C-alpha positions as CSV (number, residue, x, y, z in Angstrom):
1,S,18.4,-42.0,-144.6
2,T,17.0,-44.2,-141.9
3,F,18.9,-46.5,-139.6
4,N,17.5,-49.8,-138.4
5,V,18.2,-49.9,-134.6
6,P,19.1,-53.5,-133.7
7,K,17.2,-55.3,-130.9
8,R,19.0,-57.2,-128.2
9,D,18.6,-60.6,-130.0
10,E,20.2,-59.1,-133.1
11,V,23.6,-58.2,-131.5
12,S,26.5,-60.3,-130.3
13,P,26.4,-62.0,-126.9
14,A,28.9,-59.5,-125.5
15,N,26.7,-56.6,-126.7
16,Q,23.7,-58.3,-125.3
17,T,25.4,-58.1,-121.9
18,V,26.1,-54.4,-122.4
19,F,22.4,-53.9,-123.4
20,D,21.4,-55.6,-120.1
21,N,23.7,-53.3,-118.1
22,L,22.4,-50.2,-119.9
23,E,18.8,-51.3,-119.3
24,K,19.6,-51.7,-115.6
25,A,21.4,-48.4,-115.3
26,L,19.2,-46.2,-117.6
27,G,16.0,-48.1,-117.8
28,F,16.4,-48.4,-121.6
29,V,19.1,-48.7,-124.3
30,P,19.5,-45.4,-126.2
31,N,19.2,-45.9,-130.0
32,L,22.6,-44.4,-130.6
33,Y,24.2,-47.0,-128.3
34,A,22.1,-49.8,-129.9
35,T,23.3,-48.8,-133.3
36,Y,26.9,-48.9,-132.2
37,A,26.2,-52.6,-131.3
38,Y,26.2,-53.5,-135.0
39,S,30.0,-53.6,-134.4
40,D,31.4,-56.2,-131.9
41,N,33.7,-53.5,-130.5
42,A,32.3,-50.0,-131.1
43,L,29.7,-50.0,-128.3
44,V,32.2,-51.1,-125.6
45,N,34.9,-48.7,-126.9
46,Y,32.5,-45.8,-127.0
47,L,31.2,-46.4,-123.5
48,N,34.8,-46.8,-122.2
49,F,35.7,-43.5,-123.8
50,A,32.5,-41.7,-122.6
51,N,33.0,-43.0,-119.1
52,A,36.8,-42.3,-118.9
53,K,38.3,-40.4,-116.0
54,T,37.9,-36.6,-116.4
55,S,38.3,-33.5,-114.3
56,L,34.6,-32.7,-114.9
57,K,31.9,-33.7,-112.4
58,A,29.0,-35.8,-113.7
59,K,26.7,-32.8,-113.8
60,E,29.3,-30.8,-115.7
61,K,29.6,-33.5,-118.3
62,E,25.8,-33.4,-118.8
63,V,25.9,-29.7,-119.3
64,V,28.5,-30.2,-122.1
65,N,26.3,-33.0,-123.5
66,L,23.3,-30.7,-123.4
67,A,25.2,-27.8,-125.1
68,V,26.4,-30.2,-127.9
69,S,22.9,-31.6,-128.3
70,Q,21.5,-28.0,-128.7
71,V,24.2,-27.1,-131.2
72,N,23.4,-30.3,-133.2
73,N,19.7,-29.6,-132.9
74,C,19.2,-33.2,-131.7
75,E,15.8,-33.4,-129.9
76,Y,16.4,-37.0,-128.9
77,C,19.8,-36.2,-127.3
78,L,18.4,-33.1,-125.6
79,A,15.6,-35.1,-124.0
80,A,18.0,-37.9,-122.9
81,H,20.6,-35.6,-121.5
82,T,17.9,-33.5,-119.7
83,A,16.6,-36.6,-118.1
84,I,20.0,-37.8,-117.1
85,G,21.1,-34.4,-115.9
């Protein structure tokens, strides 16, 4: 199966704002995040969850993300989390 990744002009105004913020923070909108934007709520809810307070430091969270990406054999995720880490 393939997924069509929505562009900024194909999502709700609220998600367009999130896209703009991601673009400023990361320099791009990851495809996974963009796909969440098909829903009016999923993208914001995911980002709130992913950025929730934790006892892990930012680098430690990226190590976990890298390990999960490796287990899932996701080259896209590995590249993204390597760059962020």
